[in-house]
N, C-alpha and C positions, 0 to 999 in steps of 0.2 A: 466397602469399596465397590465402585461400579465395575461390572464385568468388562473385560478387555474386548474391544471390537474385533480383534483377530479371532476370538473364540466363537464368534457368532457364525452359525452356518449360513446365515443370510448373505454373508459377504460373497460367497461363490455365485449365488444366484443373481447378483447384481452386476457381474462382470460384463455380460453381453450388452445389456442396455447402456452401461457406462461407455463401452467401446463405441456404440452408435452416437452417444452424446459427444464424445471427443471428436469423432469424424465431422459431425455437424459444426462443432466449434471451430475446427481448423478451416473448413470450407468458408464459413462466414468471414473469418479474418483474412483469408487469402483474397477473397473478393474485394474487401476494403483496401488491401495492399495494392491491388491492380488499379483500383479507382484513384488512389492517391498518386500512383505512378512513380516514374524514375527521376524525380526531382524533389527538391526541398524548397520551402518558401524563400524569397530573397532576404538577404541579411538586413532588413529594415527592423530596427529594434531587436534583431537577432533572436527570433523564436528559438526555444530550446532545441528542437530537432534540427534546425539549421546549424546551431552551435555545435551540436554533437557530430553532425555530418562533416562540417568543415574541420573540426578538431581531429576527427578520426582520419580524414584525408591527410592531414599534416603528420600524424603519427605513422600512417602507412607509408608515407613517402620519405620518412627518415628525419623529420623536423622535430619530433617529440611533441610533448604536450604544450603547444604554443599556437598562436594565430599569426597570419601574415599581415595583420593590420590591427590597430587599436580595436578592442572588442568589448561588447557589453558584458557585464556592467561596470567593470573596473577600469576599462580604457587604458590598459598598459600598452607600451609601444609594441610595434610589430616584432615578432620573434621572442618576446618575453615569455619565459616558462610560466605556465599557469597551473594552479591546483584547484581552480574554482569548480570544475566539472568532474563528474564521476570517473575515476580512473578505470574502473572495471568495465562499465558499459562502453566507454570510448575504446578500450582495448578490444572488446568484442566486435564492435563495428569496424575498427581498423583492421582486424584480422580478415574480415569479409572483403574489405576494399583491397587489401594486399593480394588476395587471391583472384578476385574477379574484376578489379578496377573499381573506380568510384561510381557505383551504381546503387543509389539509395533504394531502388526497388528490391534488390537482392536482400538488403538489410531489412526492409519491410517484410519480405516473405519469410525470412528467418525468424523474425519476431512473431509473425502470424502463426507459423507452424508450431514453434516452441510454446508461445503463449496460448495458442488454441488447445494444445494437448495438456499443458501443465496447469493452467489456471483452473479449469473445471475439475481436474483430478485432485488438486489441492483443496478446493472447496469441498469436494466429496470426502476426502480424508479428514478434514476438520469436522465435518458433520458427523462422521463415525465416532469421533472422540467426544463430541459434545452431546450427541443423542444416540448412544449405543442401542442396538436392537431395533432400529427404525430404518430398515433398508429402503423403503419408499422415500423417506425424507432424504436419505443420502443421494439417491438418484435425482430427486427434484432439486436438491442443492447444486449438484453438478450441472444439471440442465440450466438452472438459473445463471450459473457462472458462464455457461456456453453462449447464452443468448443476450446477456446483459450488454446493452448497446455501448455503454462507455468502455467496457472491457474489449469489445470487438474493435472499436475505433482505435483505442490507444495501443493495442497489440500490433497494429500496422504502422505505428508512428515510430520515429527514431528517437525514442526517449526511454527513460529508466522506469516509467510507470509499471509496465506489465511485469517485468522481472522483479521489481521491488514488491509488488503485490504477491507474486508467487513465493518469494523468499520469506515474506512476512507470514503468509499462511503456513509455510513449512515450519517456521519458528514456533508459531502457536501450537501446531499439531505435535511437534516433537517435545515441546514443553509439557503438554498434557500427558504424552507418553512417559516422559521422565518422571513426572509427578506420580503417575500410577505405579511405575516400577523403576526406581533409580538404578542405573547401571552405566558402565563406561561407554558402551556402544551408543546408547541414546544421548549421553552427554557429548560425545564427539559429534553426533549428527546435529545436536542443538548448537554447538559451538560453530560448526561450519555454516549452518543456516544464518546465525547471527553475523558471522563474518561477511558472507555474501550480501546480506541485507545492508550492512553498514557501508560496504564498499560501493553499493549502488546509491545509497542515500543516508548520510550520517545522521539524519534526523531521527533514526531509530534508536540512537544511543540512550536518550532518556528512558525509553521503554525498557531497555535492558536492565536498568537499575530497578524499575518497578517489577519486572518479571522475576528477577532473582529474589527480590523481597517476597513476592507471592509464593515462589517455590519453597523458600525457607519457612515461611509462615505455615504453609500446608504441612511441611515436615514436622514442625513443632506441634501443630494441632493433632497430628496422627502419632506423635510420640516417636518419631524416627528422624529427628533433625540431623543426627550424626551421619545417617546414610545419604542425606541430601547434600551435605557440604562438599564431599569429594567430587561428585559429578558437577556441581556448580563451579568448582575450581578448574576442572578440566575444560568445561565450556568457556569459562572466562579466559583461560590461558590460550585456547585456540583463537578466540576473538582478538585478543591482544596480538597474537602471532600473525594474524592476517592483516592487521592494521599497521604493524611495526615497519614492514618494508617501505610503505608509503610515507611514514613519518621520517624514516631515515632518508628517503629520496628528497623530501622537502627540506630537511636540514642540509643535505648536500647541495641542493640548488640555491637555497636562500640564506644559508648560514644562520638559520633562525628556527625556532620550534614552531611547527604547525602539525597538529595531530593527523589531519587527513585533508579536508577540503577547506578552501578559503571563502565559503559562502555564508556562514552563519552571521558574521558581522554585517554584511550588506543586507541580508534579509531582515535583521533586527532594525537596522538604521532606516531602510526604505519603508518598512511597514509602519513605523511610528512617526514618520516624517510629517511635519505640519501641512504638507501638500494635501493630505487626506482630510484635514480638519477633524471632525468627529464622525465622518462617514467613510469607511474604508473603501478604496477603489482598487480592486484586486488586479486590474490590468494597468495600473499607473505605477511606474517605477521611478523613484526619486534619483536624480543624478548624483554621482559622487561629488562632494564639494571640491571646487577648483583649488581651494587652499590646500586640501590634502594631496591632490594630484601634483601640485607645484612642489611638494616636499620630496617627490620621487621616493616614496616609501615602497618597501618590498611588499609582496602580497600578504605575508603573515602580519607585518606591521599595519598595513591598511585594513586587514580583517579585524585586528584588535581595536584599532582606532574607530572604525565604523561601529563596532559593537559598543564601545564606550559612548559614542554619540547617541546611539539608539537608546541606551539605558538613561543617558542624560535627558533625552526628550521625555521619557516617562517620568523621571523625578521632577523635572521642571513644571509639569502640568499633569499630575496623576489623575485628576478628574477627566481631562480630555482622553487620557489613555483608557479609562474605564468605559467611556462612551464609544471610543474607537473599537475597543475589544467587543463590546456588545454588538456593534454594527458588523463585525466580522462573522457573527453567527449567521447573518443573512448570506454573506459571501460563501460561507462553508456549506450551508444546507440548501442553497437555492435549488428549487425544483421546477421553476417556470421558465419559459423562454425569455431571453434578454437581448437587448440591442447589441451589446458588446460581443455576443457569441455569434458564430457563423450558423448557417442553416444546418450544416452537418452536426455541429455540437448541440444546437437546440433540439434537433430531432433525436439525437442520441440521449439527451437528458430526459426527454419525455418517454422514451422507450427503455429507460433504465430506472433511474432514481424515482421519477414521478410515478411510474407504473408500479414499482416494487415497494415503495415506502409504506403504503397501508398494510401490506403483508408482513413487512419487517416489524412494524409496531404490534400487529396482532400476534406474530410469532414470539416477539419479546414477552408479551403478556403470558402466552402459553408456556414459554420456557420458565418464567418466574413461578407460574402456578405449579409446574412440575416439581419445583424445589420444595414444595410444602409450605406450611405457614411461616410467615416472616414477621412475627409480632414482637418477639422478645429479643434481647441481646444475644441469648444463646442460639436462637434461630438464625440470626444474621451471622454469627460466628461460624455456625455449621455451613451455611450457604456460601460463605466467603472462600471455602476451599473447593468448591465444585467447578467443573469445566465451564458452566454457564457464567459463573462469577468471573472467572479468569478472562474469558473473551470479552465480557462487558467491561472489565477493568481496562483492557487494551483499548476498546472503542472509545471509552470516556477519556482516558488519560491522553491518548494520541490526539483526539479531537481538541481537548482543552489546550494542548501545547500549540496547535496551529491557530486556534482562536485568539490566544494571547500573543501570537507573533504574526505570522503571515498566513492568511486563510484563502484558499482557492478550492474550487470544486474538485480538481484532480488530486489535491492533497488528501481528500476524503476517501478516495477510492479503496485503499486498504480496509477502511472501516466498512465500506459497502460490501466488500467481499466477505467479511465476517458476518454481517447482518443478513446475507443471503441464506445462511444456515437457518436463521429464524424465519425468514420468508418461506423457505421450503417447509418448515414445520407447520406454518399456518395453512399453506395449501394442502398439505397432507391431512391435517386434522380437521380443517374447517371447510375447505372448498371441495375436495374430492368426495368426501362422504355426501355432501349435498348434491353434487353432480350425479353420483350413483343413485341416490334416492329419487331424483327427478327422472333418471333413465328407467328405473324400475316402475315408477308411476306411469310414465308414458307407455312403456312396454305393456304394463298391465291394462291400461286403458285401451290400447290397440287390440289386445287379445279379447277383451270383452266385446268390443265392437264387432270383431270377427265372429264371435260366438253368436251375437245377435243377428248377424246376416244369415 
């Protein structure tokens, strides 16, 4: 078993540089928040942050989760109660608006400060779990999380991205802690993290199944499956308990079952729509069929019907779906400037994913090399229970889910946060030693010149 990160004396020595990194992180995000200002984009095609701001304003002024006009993407009448958007983030923003009035800048600053402090800290904590005993890698990982341009931009936007990334990193870190030493305290922390992540974005739910399977598999491999099952039950019960109030709310509002949000059906329908052909257009949203709107379906009914139509589109032409999914790989991993993106996003892409991708790949190779030989089935079985295997399982399964459904750059950001741990390892083991060697060479050459004079 790998040593616990808490047992390492290196942890204490990293506190001061970590604090400086967090300060830098907050300052960068606060600067972007002021740049974006005290407004949101106009409701043309209703960008997500516009939708969240308008919905939060409605909640703060007593109208509940509803819009004052037909709203993207479902187009329900004004005042119709919606479950399409994250209940948790909307409530967070509505709380701010209720106190200070409708000032998006205050919401941006709250996200900038919280995101600036928590995102690099959680990258740091995950790095400690994945690569124990490597304090320089931990600090480099936190620094990467602080300066990664996409994270800086999204932290100042009124969207779920930043808090979802933080919650996902917390889930991964606590899952590794639970795998290392199963107990009720860590099970409760994992359950709370899963609940928060799910209330921010329900697309995390498929990963919950994979994660619980991995934790059980590791317990079986280590001969302590019985000690893993009770903590998993605790975590699962907390997750269900955090979702249940919103399921009950939905039943009370619609007189129909809706687990949490009514967005899975539309995402499946729009992403597989013939409007894309065989080349996915991530910024093109298919309109809800007028025939469905004419039926005056409730949101749960509309969600289920759109899901059915999305699956029907796949079954009707499976080869087109294969080609469409392959094209989504480009949309998911794009690292070059595009015409569809603004100058801010293009610059952010270049100073984040484009810049860090080579280090992520080198670090991935180094991380796999640390695992030892992977030639036999026994080698792979041993590797499958390691922290590196678990975070790579998340990165691959979460990416595959979006490639098969709806892929956009921002949906990849939780994976980017995980891969920064590997980028930090690459810088630590490959870049810094070379820089130090060059410095010694230059210093030695200067000293010899001085002696010659």
